[in-house]
PLY file of the C-alpha trace (Angstrom):
ply
format ascii 1.0
element vertex 171
property float x
property float y
property float z
element edge 170
property int vertex1
property int vertex2
end_header
0.08 0.15 0.41
3.04 2.24 0.87
4.36 1.79 -2.43
1.11 2.37 -4.50
0.60 5.97 -3.21
3.99 7.42 -4.30
3.14 5.66 -7.66
-0.17 7.46 -7.84
1.40 10.70 -6.90
4.18 10.45 -9.57
1.52 9.50 -12.18
-0.56 12.63 -11.39
2.37 14.96 -11.59
3.47 13.47 -14.88
-0.38 13.81 -16.14
-0.36 17.28 -14.54
2.84 17.96 -16.54
1.76 16.86 -19.84
0.40 19.29 -22.74
-3.18 19.42 -23.08
-3.97 16.60 -26.25
-5.41 18.54 -29.29
-9.12 17.03 -29.87
-10.58 17.76 -33.37
-13.50 19.22 -33.42
-16.65 17.09 -33.82
-18.83 17.45 -36.64
-21.40 20.12 -36.64
-24.74 18.20 -37.79
-25.61 18.20 -41.45
-29.07 19.60 -41.13
-27.66 22.54 -39.80
-25.16 23.11 -42.69
-27.57 22.47 -45.57
-30.49 24.13 -44.05
-32.15 27.00 -46.31
-35.39 27.76 -44.46
-35.59 28.42 -40.61
-38.58 29.44 -38.26
-37.43 31.40 -35.24
-39.48 30.71 -32.32
-39.68 32.96 -29.05
-39.07 30.53 -26.35
-39.92 33.42 -23.85
-38.25 35.98 -21.62
-37.81 35.43 -18.20
-38.29 39.07 -16.71
-41.70 40.00 -15.63
-41.57 39.66 -12.18
-38.15 41.47 -11.60
-38.07 44.48 -9.52
-37.72 47.66 -12.05
-37.04 47.09 -15.45
-33.37 46.27 -16.36
-33.65 46.49 -19.88
-35.37 48.92 -22.28
-38.33 47.62 -24.54
-41.14 45.07 -24.34
-40.27 41.34 -23.26
-40.27 40.04 -27.12
-37.18 42.71 -27.54
-34.82 39.61 -27.64
-36.94 37.87 -30.30
-37.56 40.99 -32.52
-33.89 41.68 -32.66
-32.71 38.10 -33.19
-35.23 37.72 -35.81
-34.18 40.99 -37.45
-30.78 40.08 -37.34
-31.14 36.75 -38.97
-33.33 38.84 -41.29
-30.38 41.02 -42.10
-27.98 38.38 -42.54
-29.51 37.12 -45.25
-28.12 33.28 -45.24
-31.40 31.78 -44.03
-35.26 32.35 -45.58
-37.49 33.02 -42.88
-40.79 30.97 -43.18
-43.93 31.83 -41.25
-44.72 27.99 -40.40
-42.35 25.13 -38.55
-43.87 22.60 -41.24
-41.81 24.71 -43.72
-38.42 25.19 -41.90
-35.50 23.25 -42.19
-34.49 24.18 -38.73
-36.06 25.55 -35.73
-33.97 28.35 -33.88
-35.51 28.99 -30.42
-34.27 32.26 -28.57
-34.70 32.75 -25.06
-33.84 35.71 -22.95
-33.82 35.56 -19.04
-32.83 38.01 -16.54
-32.33 37.21 -13.01
-31.36 40.07 -9.98
-27.79 39.41 -8.52
-28.35 39.96 -4.68
-26.10 42.51 -3.29
-25.90 43.99 0.38
-26.81 47.48 -1.10
-30.58 48.57 -1.26
-29.76 50.77 -3.97
-27.72 49.02 -6.48
-29.42 45.92 -8.45
-27.06 43.81 -11.03
-28.68 41.75 -13.14
-27.44 38.05 -14.48
-28.90 38.36 -18.40
-28.46 35.79 -20.72
-29.41 34.81 -24.17
-30.10 31.04 -25.26
-30.20 29.99 -28.89
-31.34 26.26 -29.27
-31.41 24.89 -32.94
-33.93 21.96 -33.52
-35.00 19.79 -36.55
-38.53 20.60 -36.98
-39.33 16.85 -38.26
-38.37 15.39 -34.86
-37.98 18.18 -32.63
-34.30 16.58 -32.06
-32.09 19.46 -30.49
-29.26 19.56 -32.95
-27.32 22.68 -31.19
-27.34 25.25 -28.48
-25.63 28.35 -27.69
-25.71 30.96 -24.80
-24.28 34.16 -24.93
-24.13 36.17 -21.59
-24.95 40.05 -21.14
-22.52 42.15 -19.55
-24.21 43.61 -16.38
-24.20 47.29 -15.91
-25.48 50.10 -13.66
-27.07 52.42 -15.69
-30.18 51.72 -18.26
-27.93 52.61 -21.51
-25.48 50.68 -20.78
-27.49 47.71 -19.65
-29.17 47.91 -23.48
-25.64 48.68 -25.23
-24.47 45.42 -23.70
-28.03 43.74 -24.68
-27.41 44.58 -28.46
-23.84 43.60 -28.18
-24.55 39.91 -26.68
-27.33 39.30 -29.49
-24.89 40.62 -32.13
-22.02 37.99 -30.61
-24.86 35.18 -30.61
-25.74 36.33 -34.46
-21.94 35.86 -35.00
-21.64 32.63 -33.08
-24.25 31.17 -35.61
-22.28 32.70 -38.73
-19.44 30.92 -37.44
-21.36 27.48 -36.89
-22.63 27.47 -40.57
-19.40 28.77 -42.20
-18.32 25.82 -43.96
-14.27 26.57 -43.17
-14.81 26.32 -39.69
-15.80 22.98 -38.95
-14.88 19.67 -40.28
-17.17 17.81 -42.65
-20.04 16.60 -41.31
-20.65 13.91 -43.84
-17.00 12.19 -42.99
-16.50 9.53 -40.24
0 1
1 2
2 3
3 4
4 5
5 6
6 7
7 8
8 9
9 10
10 11
11 12
12 13
13 14
14 15
15 16
16 17
17 18
18 19
19 20
20 21
21 22
22 23
23 24
24 25
25 26
26 27
27 28
28 29
29 30
30 31
31 32
32 33
33 34
34 35
35 36
36 37
37 38
38 39
39 40
40 41
41 42
42 43
43 44
44 45
45 46
46 47
47 48
48 49
49 50
50 51
51 52
52 53
53 54
54 55
55 56
56 57
57 58
58 59
59 60
60 61
61 62
62 63
63 64
64 65
65 66
66 67
67 68
68 69
69 70
70 71
71 72
72 73
73 74
74 75
75 76
76 77
77 78
78 79
79 80
80 81
81 82
82 83
83 84
84 85
85 86
86 87
87 88
88 89
89 90
90 91
91 92
92 93
93 94
94 95
95 96
96 97
97 98
98 99
99 100
100 101
101 102
102 103
103 104
104 105
105 106
106 107
107 108
108 109
109 110
110 111
111 112
112 113
113 114
114 115
115 116
116 117
117 118
118 119
119 120
120 121
121 122
122 123
123 124
124 125
125 126
126 127
127 128
128 129
129 130
130 131
131 132
132 133
133 134
134 135
135 136
136 137
137 138
138 139
139 140
140 141
141 142
142 143
143 144
144 145
145 146
146 147
147 148
148 149
149 150
150 151
151 152
152 153
153 154
154 155
155 156
156 157
157 158
158 159
159 160
160 161
161 162
162 163
163 164
164 165
165 166
166 167
167 168
168 169
169 170
């Protein structure tokens, strides 16, 4: 037993010193790369019961902004029914107050969550999250909202760029 402990410690130190093994990226589902038509789904916004209003606009602001970003990008044709789509893109916005010991300052933990589903089976193909940086002033919170949504759109553009990931059909 005494000889086992030094061996385990020696092995652990070798593993800790070894450089991280490069893992090749897994393929992006073929449905995402081949999609031409998408249906954007408003998966909701969890902001209704918060004290004060952390962000300007209606609860649909995240959905409306994401829909407009996808339309402006022009990569996908937006369709008005899930049955006409190659992909379902669900956008969700959540906001929770961060408790502080101050009664006058409230910080917010806010994030966007985008899930991509296959419409026929409703199988989850991909999901991504972007955090909205906290800010004290309303104008800065709104700016950070827009920046996080832009990052989410950029994440989606990178995901669908054929040169970013290996061919999905290769083994």
